[in-house]
Structure formats: structure tokens, C-alpha cells
C-alpha positions as CSV (number, residue, x, y, z in Angstrom):
1,M,-2.6,45.1,24.3
2,P,-6.3,45.9,24.0
3,W,-6.3,48.2,27.1
4,R,-3.6,50.4,25.6
5,W,-5.8,51.0,22.6
6,L,-8.7,51.9,25.0
7,V,-6.5,54.3,27.0
8,S,-5.3,56.0,23.8
9,L,-9.0,56.7,22.9
10,C,-10.0,57.6,26.4
11,P,-7.2,59.5,28.2
12,G,-9.2,59.6,31.4
13,F,-9.5,55.8,31.5
14,P,-7.8,54.5,34.7
15,S,-4.8,52.4,33.9
16,A,-5.4,50.5,37.2
17,F,-8.1,48.5,35.3
18,A,-5.6,47.4,32.6
19,P,-4.7,44.0,34.1
20,T,-8.3,43.0,34.6
21,I,-9.2,44.0,31.1
22,T,-6.2,42.0,29.8
23,R,-7.3,38.9,31.7
24,L,-10.9,39.4,30.3
25,A,-9.6,39.6,26.8
26,N,-7.5,36.5,27.2
27,Y,-10.5,34.7,28.7
28,C,-12.7,35.7,25.7
29,S,-10.0,34.6,23.3
30,A,-9.7,31.2,25.0
31,M,-13.5,30.8,24.9
32,V,-13.5,31.5,21.2
33,C,-10.8,28.9,20.7
34,C,-12.8,26.4,22.7
35,M,-16.0,27.1,20.7
36,V,-14.1,26.6,17.5
37,A,-12.6,23.3,18.7
38,L,-16.1,22.1,19.9
39,Q,-17.7,22.9,16.6
40,S,-14.9,21.1,14.8
41,A,-15.3,18.1,17.1
42,L,-19.1,18.0,16.6
43,A,-18.5,18.2,12.8
44,V,-16.1,15.3,12.9
45,A,-18.5,13.3,15.1
46,S,-21.4,14.1,12.7
47,E,-19.3,13.0,9.7
48,E,-18.3,9.7,11.5
49,A,-22.0,9.0,12.4
50,A,-23.0,9.6,8.8
51,A,-20.3,7.3,7.6
52,E,-21.3,4.6,10.1
53,A,-24.9,4.9,9.0
54,T,-23.9,4.6,5.4
55,K,-21.7,1.5,6.1
56,L,-24.5,-0.2,8.0
57,Q,-27.0,0.5,5.2
58,A,-24.6,-0.9,2.7
59,M,-24.2,-4.0,4.9
60,R,-28.0,-4.5,5.1
61,S,-28.2,-4.3,1.3
62,E,-25.4,-6.8,1.0
63,L,-27.1,-9.2,3.5
64,E,-30.2,-9.1,1.3
65,E,-28.0,-10.2,-1.7
66,L,-26.2,-12.9,0.3
67,S,-29.5,-14.4,1.4
68,Q,-30.1,-15.2,-2.3
69,A,-26.5,-16.4,-3.1
70,D,-25.8,-20.0,-4.2
71,D,-22.2,-20.3,-3.2
72,Q,-22.5,-21.3,0.5
73,A,-18.8,-21.3,1.2
74,S,-18.3,-17.8,-0.1
75,T,-21.4,-16.6,1.7
76,V,-20.3,-18.0,5.1
77,S,-16.9,-16.5,4.6
78,R,-18.3,-13.0,3.8
79,L,-20.8,-13.1,6.6
80,V,-18.1,-13.9,9.1
81,A,-15.9,-11.1,7.8
82,M,-18.8,-8.7,8.1
83,D,-19.4,-9.7,11.7
84,V,-15.7,-9.4,12.6
85,E,-15.7,-5.9,11.2
86,L,-18.4,-4.9,13.7
87,T,-17.0,-6.7,16.7
88,N,-16.1,-3.8,19.0
89,D,-19.1,-1.6,18.4
90,L,-21.9,-1.8,21.0
91,S,-24.4,0.6,19.4
92,P,-28.0,-0.6,19.0
93,D,-27.9,-0.2,15.2
94,V,-24.8,-2.4,15.0
95,A,-26.4,-5.0,17.3
96,D,-29.4,-5.2,14.8
97,V,-27.0,-5.8,11.9
98,R,-25.0,-8.3,13.8
99,E,-28.1,-10.2,14.8
100,Q,-29.1,-10.4,11.1
101,I,-25.6,-11.6,10.2
102,L,-25.6,-14.3,12.9
103,C,-29.1,-15.5,12.0
104,Q,-28.1,-15.8,8.3
105,L,-25.1,-17.8,9.4
106,A,-27.3,-20.2,11.4
107,E,-29.7,-20.6,8.5
108,T,-26.9,-21.8,6.2
109,E,-26.7,-24.9,8.5
110,D,-23.0,-25.0,7.7
111,T,-20.9,-26.6,10.5
112,G,-18.3,-23.9,10.5
113,A,-21.0,-21.2,10.5
114,I,-22.7,-22.7,13.5
115,Q,-19.4,-23.1,15.4
116,Y,-18.8,-19.4,14.7
117,V,-22.2,-18.4,16.2
118,R,-21.5,-20.6,19.3
119,S,-18.1,-18.8,19.7
120,I,-19.9,-15.4,19.7
121,F,-22.2,-16.6,22.4
122,E,-19.4,-17.9,24.5
123,R,-16.9,-15.0,24.0
124,S,-19.1,-11.9,23.6
125,P,-21.5,-11.5,26.5
126,E,-22.9,-8.2,25.1
127,F,-24.1,-10.1,22.0
128,Q,-25.3,-13.3,23.7
129,D,-28.9,-12.4,23.0
130,E,-28.3,-12.0,19.3
131,A,-26.2,-15.2,19.1
132,A,-28.9,-17.1,21.1
133,H,-31.5,-16.0,18.6
134,A,-29.4,-17.4,15.8
135,L,-28.8,-20.7,17.7
136,A,-32.5,-20.9,18.3
137,L,-33.2,-20.8,14.6
138,Y,-30.8,-23.6,14.0
139,A,-31.8,-25.7,17.1
140,A,-35.5,-25.5,16.1
141,Q,-34.6,-27.5,13.0
142,F,-31.8,-29.7,14.6
143,P,-32.5,-30.1,18.3
144,R,-29.7,-32.6,18.9
145,D,-26.7,-30.8,20.3
146,L,-26.6,-30.6,24.1
147,Q,-24.2,-27.7,23.9
148,D,-26.8,-25.7,22.1
149,W,-29.4,-26.6,24.7
150,R,-27.1,-25.4,27.4
151,F,-26.4,-22.1,25.6
152,L,-30.1,-21.5,25.0
153,T,-30.9,-22.3,28.6
154,R,-28.2,-19.9,29.7
155,S,-29.5,-17.2,27.4
156,L,-32.8,-17.0,29.4
157,N,-30.9,-14.5,31.5
158,V,-30.4,-12.1,28.6
159,V,-33.0,-12.6,25.8
160,Q,-36.1,-10.4,25.6
161,G,-39.1,-10.1,23.3
162,D,-39.0,-12.0,20.0
163,Q,-35.6,-13.3,20.9
164,A,-36.9,-14.9,24.0
165,V,-39.9,-16.5,22.1
166,A,-37.5,-18.0,19.6
167,V,-35.3,-19.4,22.3
168,M,-38.2,-20.9,24.2
169,E,-39.7,-22.4,21.1
170,A,-36.3,-24.1,20.3
171,L,-36.0,-25.4,23.9
172,L,-39.4,-27.0,23.5
173,R,-38.0,-29.2,20.7
174,Y,-35.5,-30.8,23.1
175,R,-36.3,-33.8,25.3
176,Q,-33.9,-32.4,28.0
177,R,-35.4,-30.5,30.9
178,A,-33.9,-27.9,33.1
179,T,-35.0,-29.0,36.5
180,N,-32.8,-26.7,38.5
181,S,-35.0,-24.2,40.5
182,R,-32.9,-21.3,39.2
183,W,-34.0,-21.9,35.6
184,L,-37.6,-22.6,36.4
185,R,-37.7,-19.3,38.3
186,R,-36.0,-17.4,35.5
187,L,-38.5,-18.8,33.0
188,V,-41.5,-17.5,35.1
189,L,-39.8,-14.1,35.3
190,L,-39.1,-14.1,31.5
191,G,-42.7,-15.0,30.8
192,R,-43.9,-12.1,32.9
193,S,-41.8,-9.7,30.8
194,L,-43.6,-10.8,27.5
195,P,-46.8,-9.4,26.0
196,E,-49.8,-11.4,26.9
197,E,-50.0,-12.9,23.4
198,Q,-46.5,-14.3,23.7
199,Q,-46.7,-15.7,27.2
200,Q,-48.1,-19.1,26.2
201,V,-44.7,-20.3,25.0
202,A,-43.3,-19.7,28.4
203,V,-46.2,-21.6,30.0
204,A,-45.7,-24.5,27.6
205,L,-41.9,-24.7,28.4
206,L,-42.7,-24.5,32.2
207,G,-45.0,-27.5,31.7
208,H,-42.4,-29.4,29.8
209,W,-39.6,-28.7,32.3
210,S,-41.6,-29.2,35.5
211,G,-43.8,-32.1,34.3
212,V,-46.8,-30.3,35.9
213,A,-49.7,-29.1,33.8
214,V,-51.7,-25.9,34.4
215,S,-54.7,-27.0,36.5
216,D,-57.2,-24.5,35.0
217,P,-55.8,-22.5,32.1
218,A,-59.2,-20.9,31.4
219,A,-59.4,-19.2,34.8
220,H,-58.1,-15.8,33.6
221,K,-55.7,-14.3,31.2
222,N,-52.5,-14.9,33.3
223,A,-53.6,-18.2,34.7
224,G,-50.6,-20.1,33.3
225,L,-47.9,-17.9,34.8
226,D,-49.9,-17.4,38.0
227,F,-50.2,-21.1,38.4
228,Y,-46.4,-21.7,38.0
229,E,-45.5,-18.8,40.2
230,Q,-47.6,-20.4,43.0
231,W,-46.3,-23.9,42.2
232,F,-42.8,-22.6,42.4
233,A,-43.4,-21.0,45.8
234,E,-44.8,-24.3,47.1
235,Q,-42.2,-26.5,45.5
236,Y,-39.2,-24.3,46.5
237,P,-40.3,-22.5,49.7
238,Q,-36.7,-21.5,50.6
239,E,-36.0,-19.9,47.2
240,P,-36.6,-16.2,46.4
241,P,-40.1,-15.8,44.9
242,A,-40.6,-16.1,41.1
243,S,-41.4,-12.4,40.8
244,L,-39.3,-9.4,39.9
245,P,-38.5,-6.8,42.6
246,D,-40.1,-3.4,42.1
247,D,-37.8,-1.1,40.0
248,A,-38.8,1.9,42.2
249,E,-38.6,5.2,40.3
250,S,-37.9,6.9,43.7
251,L,-34.4,5.4,43.6
252,K,-31.5,7.3,42.0
253,W,-30.3,4.1,40.3
254,T,-32.8,1.6,39.0
255,V,-32.2,-1.2,36.5
256,S,-33.8,0.8,33.7
257,K,-31.8,3.9,34.5
258,L,-28.6,2.0,34.6
259,E,-29.3,0.2,31.3
260,E,-30.0,3.5,29.6
261,E,-26.7,4.9,30.9
262,L,-24.5,1.8,30.4
263,A,-26.0,-0.4,27.7
264,S,-23.8,0.6,24.7
265,R,-21.2,2.7,26.5
266,E,-17.5,2.0,25.6
267,F,-15.4,2.5,28.8
268,T,-12.2,4.5,28.7
269,E,-8.9,3.6,30.4
270,E,-9.5,6.6,32.8
271,E,-12.9,5.3,33.8
272,I,-11.5,1.8,34.4
273,E,-8.7,3.1,36.6
274,R,-11.0,5.4,38.6
275,G,-13.4,2.5,39.0
276,R,-10.7,0.6,41.0
277,A,-11.0,3.3,43.8
278,V,-14.8,3.3,43.6
279,Y,-14.9,-0.5,43.9
280,A,-13.2,-0.2,47.3
281,A,-15.1,2.9,48.4
282,A,-18.5,1.3,47.6
283,K,-17.6,-1.7,49.8
284,C,-17.5,-4.1,46.8
285,A,-14.0,-5.1,47.8
286,D,-15.2,-6.2,51.3
287,C,-16.6,-9.4,49.9
288,H,-15.6,-9.7,46.2
289,V,-12.2,-10.3,44.6
290,K,-11.6,-8.4,41.3
291,G,-8.1,-9.2,40.1
292,E,-5.8,-8.3,43.0
293,V,-8.4,-6.1,44.7
294,G,-10.8,-7.3,47.4
295,K,-11.6,-10.3,49.7
296,N,-12.6,-13.7,48.6
297,L,-15.9,-14.0,50.6
298,G,-18.4,-13.8,47.8
299,P,-18.3,-14.7,44.1
300,D,-15.1,-13.8,42.3
301,L,-15.7,-10.9,39.9
302,S,-12.3,-11.1,38.1
303,N,-13.8,-12.3,34.9
304,I,-17.5,-11.4,35.3
305,G,-17.3,-9.2,32.2
306,A,-16.2,-12.2,30.1
307,R,-19.2,-14.4,31.1
308,R,-22.1,-12.0,32.0
309,A,-23.9,-9.4,29.9
310,R,-24.2,-5.9,31.4
311,R,-27.9,-6.4,32.0
312,E,-27.2,-9.4,34.2
313,V,-24.6,-7.5,36.3
314,I,-26.9,-4.5,36.6
315,E,-29.8,-6.7,37.8
316,A,-27.5,-8.5,40.3
317,T,-26.3,-5.1,41.7
318,V,-29.7,-3.4,42.0
319,W,-31.6,-6.6,43.0
320,P,-29.0,-8.6,44.9
321,S,-31.6,-11.1,46.1
322,L,-33.0,-11.8,42.6
323,E,-30.6,-14.7,42.1
324,I,-28.4,-16.0,45.0
325,H,-25.3,-17.9,43.8
326,E,-25.7,-21.5,44.8
327,D,-22.1,-21.7,46.0
328,Y,-22.6,-18.8,48.4
329,P,-25.9,-19.5,50.1
330,V,-27.0,-17.1,52.9
331,V,-27.9,-18.9,56.2
332,N,-29.7,-17.9,59.3
333,V,-28.0,-19.5,62.3
334,V,-30.3,-19.7,65.3
335,T,-28.5,-20.3,68.7
336,D,-30.0,-22.1,71.7
337,A,-30.1,-18.6,73.3
338,G,-32.5,-17.4,70.7
339,K,-30.1,-15.2,68.8
340,V,-30.1,-15.2,65.0
341,Y,-27.0,-14.5,62.9
342,T,-27.4,-14.1,59.1
343,G,-24.7,-14.3,56.5
344,L,-22.3,-16.4,54.6
345,M,-21.2,-19.5,56.6
346,S,-17.8,-21.2,56.7
347,A,-15.7,-23.2,59.1
348,G,-14.2,-21.3,62.0
349,P,-10.6,-21.3,63.1
350,E,-11.3,-24.0,65.7
351,P,-12.8,-27.4,65.0
352,D,-15.8,-26.6,67.3
353,S,-16.6,-23.2,65.8
354,L,-18.1,-21.8,62.6
355,Q,-17.9,-18.3,61.1
356,I,-20.7,-16.1,59.8
357,V,-19.8,-13.1,57.7
358,D,-22.7,-10.6,57.8
359,N,-23.8,-8.1,55.1
360,Q,-21.3,-5.5,56.4
361,G,-18.4,-7.9,55.9
362,K,-18.0,-8.5,59.6
363,P,-17.0,-12.0,60.7
364,I,-18.9,-13.5,63.7
365,L,-17.6,-16.7,65.4
366,I,-20.1,-19.1,66.9
367,K,-19.6,-22.3,68.9
368,R,-21.1,-25.3,67.1
369,A,-22.5,-26.5,70.4
370,E,-24.5,-23.3,70.7
371,V,-26.3,-23.8,67.4
372,D,-29.9,-24.8,67.6
373,E,-30.9,-24.5,63.9
374,F,-29.8,-23.6,60.4
375,Q,-32.3,-21.9,58.1
376,P,-31.6,-20.9,54.5
377,S,-32.3,-17.3,53.7
378,P,-33.9,-16.0,50.5
379,V,-32.2,-12.6,51.1
380,S,-28.7,-12.0,49.6
381,N,-25.8,-11.1,51.9
382,M,-25.1,-8.2,49.5
383,P,-26.9,-5.0,50.8
384,A,-29.4,-3.4,48.6
385,K,-29.1,0.2,47.4
386,L,-25.3,0.2,47.4
387,L,-25.3,2.5,44.3
388,E,-27.5,5.2,45.8
389,P,-24.7,7.3,47.3
390,L,-22.7,7.3,44.1
391,T,-22.5,10.0,41.5
392,K,-23.1,9.3,37.8
393,E,-19.4,9.4,37.2
394,D,-18.7,7.0,40.0
395,V,-21.3,4.5,38.8
396,I,-19.9,4.5,35.3
397,A,-16.4,4.1,36.6
398,L,-17.5,1.2,38.9
399,F,-19.0,-0.7,36.0
400,A,-16.1,0.1,33.8
401,F,-13.7,-1.6,36.3
402,T,-16.1,-4.4,37.2
403,M,-16.9,-5.3,33.6
404,T,-13.3,-5.3,32.3
405,P,-12.1,-8.9,32.5
406,E,-8.8,-9.8,34.1
407,N,-8.5,-12.8,31.8
408,P,-10.8,-12.2,28.8
409,N,-9.6,-15.3,26.9
410,R,-10.9,-17.7,29.5
411,L,-13.9,-19.6,28.3
412,F,-16.9,-20.5,30.4
413,H,-18.9,-23.5,29.1
414,S,-21.2,-24.2,32.0
415,P,-24.6,-22.5,32.0
416,D,-24.4,-22.5,35.8
417,Q,-21.4,-20.2,36.0
């Protein structure tokens, strides 16, 4: 033991300190072991990252060669195989390579290749923007398939930047119009997110879909989007305004902060299981079913991860009133006594009653004879700032549980789902 050696050198050294010195020596030994293990783990991670970078660079070089190949069948087969190899990796570098693969598949104009790109859009929410870009390249040349139109319209929730421009240019090639207020509003919001030099394509598509031309496009630089934002407010006065909520930096959890934390994270089994408890503690279960957890008062979240990208779920959580589900409208019920009850409305237990569930999940029974007026509300029944009390670990666990589908093989064809 180390302390015996010390006592032999220093006969006056108190033996009472021996146990403490032994514990200290053991602690130091354990710390050294931990440091060695950490260095080893970092070295392995560094080697894996280097190997991944080398693989992706090799793929980029191969994609260059495949773009010049003459044998289309072999090219399509190899492109699909390359994409499958990258399926479970959410890193930004992999997303860039997958986008290039999917775009090259679309450019082959091969029927099987296009079907594969469509399947990625439908089955892989985290890569819907890359798949939408590829479909936009194909649809710009062949704007005939209504399924592609629906996918491209649906992608307005996830595409950004150049991807968004390509999608909107493709949608302009279709005669079909999305007249639902939801998509008109989303188009205004998407246009606002683009640089000024790219906004005109959003204005053109808004004109095509609405059938209303900008009254004075020369008024000022944002005249087109300003015009349609005002037009939307007049045309749909009961809808939320066509403007993004403020992503206040004073909040602990904003859309941008959550995206940075969650965008490419691969969730562990431990995080998913912990998220089940957080889901209940954060009051999500008071209104939403997720598998066998929760109440069926609001939208069912059992397979939200199979049909929505993380950005969409993040936005819906931080900005609950950004887009209110049409099957769960929020209503203001005004009684003849002047009281106002706000929430989700359903039939009551008696024929002469109705039920309002407020934003705390509390049911309120009202006699139908006492109702003076029903008013639609542009404010979601889901309370804002629900994430603010949560720690980083809790937030990660909550999204891990929420985004893990209960039935990942179920397909969702409708852009309204």
C-alpha cells in the first residue's frame, strides 16, 4: 500500500491518515483509468469521423463519374445502393450527399428512379426537403403527376433557400392551385424567409394560387409579400396572421436553439424511455395520445415522427398557434350571460349540452340553450412556453419519445395530414 511506503520513510507519519491516503490513491488511479479510456474513445471517434469523411468524398467523386455514364440502368441501380448505404445517418454532410444522389436519380427521368425518390419523401421525414428538391427538378420538366404536385405542396413546410425556390418554380408549372388557406399562408411565410432576390417566385406562385395580382408591385421592395399578407388577413380574418411569431432570444428554448440541439441527433433507447415520463410531466399527455400514453383530445402523436420532419414538430411546439389543425379548431363560446369559454369543443354527455376542454385540459360543460355565439379562435389550445421549465436532457428525451413512431411502416399520402 502507498501509505506503508510513506510510513517507512517517515516514522513519525501518523498511521491514522492511512485510510484517507489509500482512498486518495485509489481515486487517482481511477481518474487515470478514466482519462486513458476517454483518450481512447476520442481517438476511435476521430478515426470514425475521418473514415466517414473519406467515404463521403469517394461518393462525391463517384457521383461525378455516374453523371457522365451511359448505362442508365446500372447508374440508377448504383445511385439507389449509395443512398441506401446512407439511410440512417442524419449528419449535414450526409444530407448534402443524399440530396445530390436523389437529384441525379430524378434527372435520369427513369420511372423506377422517380418512384424511389417519391418513396424517400413519403417514408423519410428528415430527408423530405432533399427529396422535394429532386422531385422539383423532375416536375419542372414533366408537370403531369398529381402525386408529385401534392408532395411538392406538402414540402413547403420543410424546404428552405434554394430548395424552396426549386419547389415553387416547379409548382408554377402545374395548372392545379392550392386554394386552402393553410398553404397560402405557408407560402407567404416561406417567401418571407427567402433573400429579397428570391422572393419574386413566391409572389408569382401566390398570384397563381390566389388568382389575385399584386396591385402595385413597384411600391417598395417587399410590396408583393406585403400585398398578399394584407390580402390574406382580409380574405381569412379568422385565421392566424401570415407572419412568423417572434423567436425571442430571451426564451430558454427557441426554434433556432432547438434545431441546433436536435437537427441531426440520433436518439438512444435510454432517451426514448426517459421521454415517456417527461411527456406526462410536461402535460403533453393531457391532450395528446402517443401510443398507449395520453388522452385523445388533440391530434394523435403516435406516428408524428413518420410523417413530420423535426423542424415541423419543433415549430408546432414552440409556436403552437402557427398552424392550428383543421380537425381540432379552437372555439370561443359566448354565453347569454356574457361569459366566454375557449377551447376544443365536442358534444356533452347530455343531448342539450356541449363540452369545452380549455388549455389546461379541464373539461367545462355548457348548456346549449345558454350559448349566445360561437367564435373561431386564432390561438391554439396548446399553451405556449411549455418547454421553458425543462432541462436540456428533458427536452432531448421528450423529442426522442415524441419523434419515435409507434408504427413506422404506415404511409401518409395526404398533404393535409
